[in-house]
C-alpha positions, 0 to 999 in steps of 0.5 A: 380767593374766589372763582365760581363761574355762573356766567359759563354757559355751554362749552365756555363763558358766554354772556354776563351773569345778569338775568331778569329778576322776576321778583323785582320788576324793573331790575336785573339780578347779578347772579352769584352775589349772595354767597352759598354760606349766607343761609337761613340757618346761619342768619344772625339778623340785619347788619347795622345800617350805619356800618360802612361798606366798600364795594366794586361794581364791575362793568360788563362792557359793550359786548360781554358775549362777544368777548367770550366768543372772540376769546374762544375762537382766537384760542382754538387751533381749529378756528379760522380766527385762531391767533388773530389777536387784538391789541389792548387798545383794540380789545377795549375799543371793541369790548370795553366800557363806554363813557355813557355806561360809566356815567350811567352807573356812576349816576345810579350809585350816587343817587343811592347815596354811595360815594365813588372812590375810583373809576378804572376801565374795569370797575367803579369803586364805591363806599357808603353805609349799609342803608345806601348799599341796600338801596343801590343793590336791592337787597338787605345785608345781614350777618351770617355765621361762617365757621366760627366767625360772623360776616356780612352778606346780601340776604337776597341776590343783588340787582341793578336797575334794568335801565343800565342795559347790562352795563354791570357785570357783577358787584364784589364787596357786599360780603366781607368774608376774607377773599384772599390767596395763599402761596402754597409752596413747600418752602419756609418763610424767608425770614428764617434760614432753611437748609437741607441736611443731606446726604444727597444724590447728585442725580436720581439714584446716584447715592443709594441709602445702603445703610437704611432699611429697604422700602418696597423690597429694595434699597432706595436713593437719597433725595437729590440736592435739587435740580437746576435749569439743565435738568429741567430743560432736559426733562421737558424737551429743551436739552439743546440751546435751540430755544431759550425764550428769546424775544418772549415776555413772561409775567409773574404775579404774587403779593408784595415783593422781595427786597433782595430779588435782583441780588438773589436771582443774579447770584443763583444764575452765576452759581448754578450755570444759568445765563447771567441776567441782562440789564432790564431783563428782570424788572418789577412793577409794584403798587404805590403802597402795600396793605394787610402785610401782617394779615397776609404774612408779607415776608412769606411771599418773598420766597414765592417770588424768588422761586418763580423768577429763578425757575422761569429763568432756569428754563427760559434763560433769554426770556424777559421777566416782569414781576407784577406785585400785588398790594396784598394777598386779597382778590381785589389787589391780585385782580388789579395786578392781573388787569395791569398786565392785560391793560398794558400787555406787559407779557404774553405768558403769566405765571401765578403760584397762588390760590385757595380752595373752591369752597371759599370761592364766590361767583361774583369775584369769579366773574371779575377774574374771568373777564380779565382772563377773557380780555387776556385771551383776546390779546394773546395772553395765557394765564398759568395757575398752580393746581394746589399742594393738598391733593383732593383737599380732604386731609386739609378741609374734610371735603373733596374739592379743587383749588381756584382760580385754577378751576377757571375754564379760562386758565391753564391749571398746572399739576405736579409730578415727582421727577427722576433725572439721571446721569447726563441729564437723562430723563428717567421717569415721572410719577404723579406728585403725592407723598407719604412719609414714615420716619426711621425707627429709633433702632434704625432698622425699620420705618415707623408705620411704613409707608406713613401718612399723606403729607402733600400732593398735586391738587386736582379733581372735579370742580363742583361749580364750573361747567365742562369746557369744550376742549376737555370733551372727549379727553377727560374721562366721563367718570371724572367729568360727571362726578357731580353733574351729569352734564359734566364739569371742569376737571383740574389740572390741564398739564403738569411738571415737577412739583415734589419737594423731594425731587425738587428745584434748587432755589437761592434766597437771602435769609436770616441766619441764627446770628441775625445776619442776612445771607444768601443760601440755597435749598431744595423746594417744590410744590405746584408753585414750582410747576407753574413757573416751569410750565410758563418757562416751557411755554416761552420756549414754545412761543419762540419755536412758533416764531414769536407768535403768541400762544395765548390761552393755551388749553385748546392747543394743549388738548389738541395734542393729547395722545401724541408723543409730545407728552410724557404720559405720567403714571404713579408706577412708571416701572411697574413698582412702588418708588421712594426716596430717603430724606435727611433733614436738620431738626432745627432746619439749619444745622445738626446741633439738635439732631437729624430727622431721617425719613422715607418719602413714597412717591405717587401717593396723592390722596385719593387722586391717581396718575394713570394712563391717559388723562388724570386728575394729578397730571392732566394730559401729562408733562411736556416731552421731546417734540412738544416745543416743535409742535408749536412751529408754524 
């Protein structure tokens, strides 16, 4: 994935990343097209001039600055233009490209010797050799070492002729390092069955592990079997049936598509007390063909779709759900899925449970993503992205960083919590999601190395590349915002919901059993891949509360409610003491034939990140509470 944001200026994005290239008269530079890893020390020499390049030239449209300004105003509750959305056709007519711009860009590309392979409202795809590419974009292409691999990239910032009059937003594909997303959920590949062992609690605290060692001076409960819709709705302010998402459309994007999703979703709803799916309430919009299936681990994405679909329906059982599957896990294909939602206005709320680390981002692709998000905002479409499952990413990458596209100033980044729901669906508390694990000793009398090592936690922290958006000013603590730059940067996340797999959601999916049979099975699941569709479902309820009026890009509204009782202010020790649960797993992930693994999972232990009173980099402003839905009534 990629999502640096050089086009951000001031509070939110204004203008395009094009600037005058002083060292290349008559041309405009496309900022961010030379990746940060293409350094002189990593330079391995010129790329073969006959090597083939495929690229996308993204079009800036009539008024890129006007698009960003309109997107800001229409999303800001304090603006006179708030909620004055445009249709997809109106947005394209006002801010999209003109035929003259397309013709001019195509003519320039052809004159350089590149072949135009596709034209869309957003980009022109081209192919050709390195020699033609260098001529077109005014830069040499060299090979550079990146980690243990070597990739091609521009030796200078790419540029376009000034005569194009700002028609080009950016170009992607000049570097050929992988630009792909991962689904960061806490679930196994669906091609092999996974089951939780138990014993379980039926609700938090109902089954205390009295025969196991204490943790933090007390006996601890077994993990729940898995929350379902009734617990999630109760926890996040929708305990009654007043709001069900009726009349609201929610889109979900992932790569590929589960072949058993209709059966699995229907079976899950029937078994767990959700409303049955109505005819055409769940539909899929899929590409003509899939690519890179082995490289992306296509089967692994099936579980992601299943989780997202079942979680949205559990929270918003009357919302219409459309799954828009990408042809692969690469940025180009994921961008196509997002663009399809915007161009055809398939939904008002879009849940996205995928991403990558910010270090893998490149500003060129970020500019393309943000243009889609801005068009969405103009139309009243809000994008929700999971913040990641590796905390501050130090354990994963050796460097503190956030995930992307959650770091974009134009999306709602969803962080994670550990959730306790008690008897009668009573909300008890939440901590920030962060887990430390210690296994039971051989004699069963203690926990080895208690509290153990960090395993996973909600992603969050300060972006190194995205300037602070205006809606975070005055809410996000200065120490967080200015961690890398005195002027302030974007901090992730914005809002949060349950993500801890030890206090997670029960999901149902067709999996392959050891005898080779395909059977429906249920298991507990977590990750911010759960939190994102849960918040998307909550937003569907909020949109219904608003009389069906689209919420659109929600961050300005979310932050305007900060400090009120509509949020649970989540902290790591909600009762002033450390918390943990006991978990029992099958060693072989299926049955007890190979033994059991007993462990203690400490809660509220998210790497270096802390959930504290007020805004924090684990849960943002907090999680929705009673009154959140009603706060959107107009």
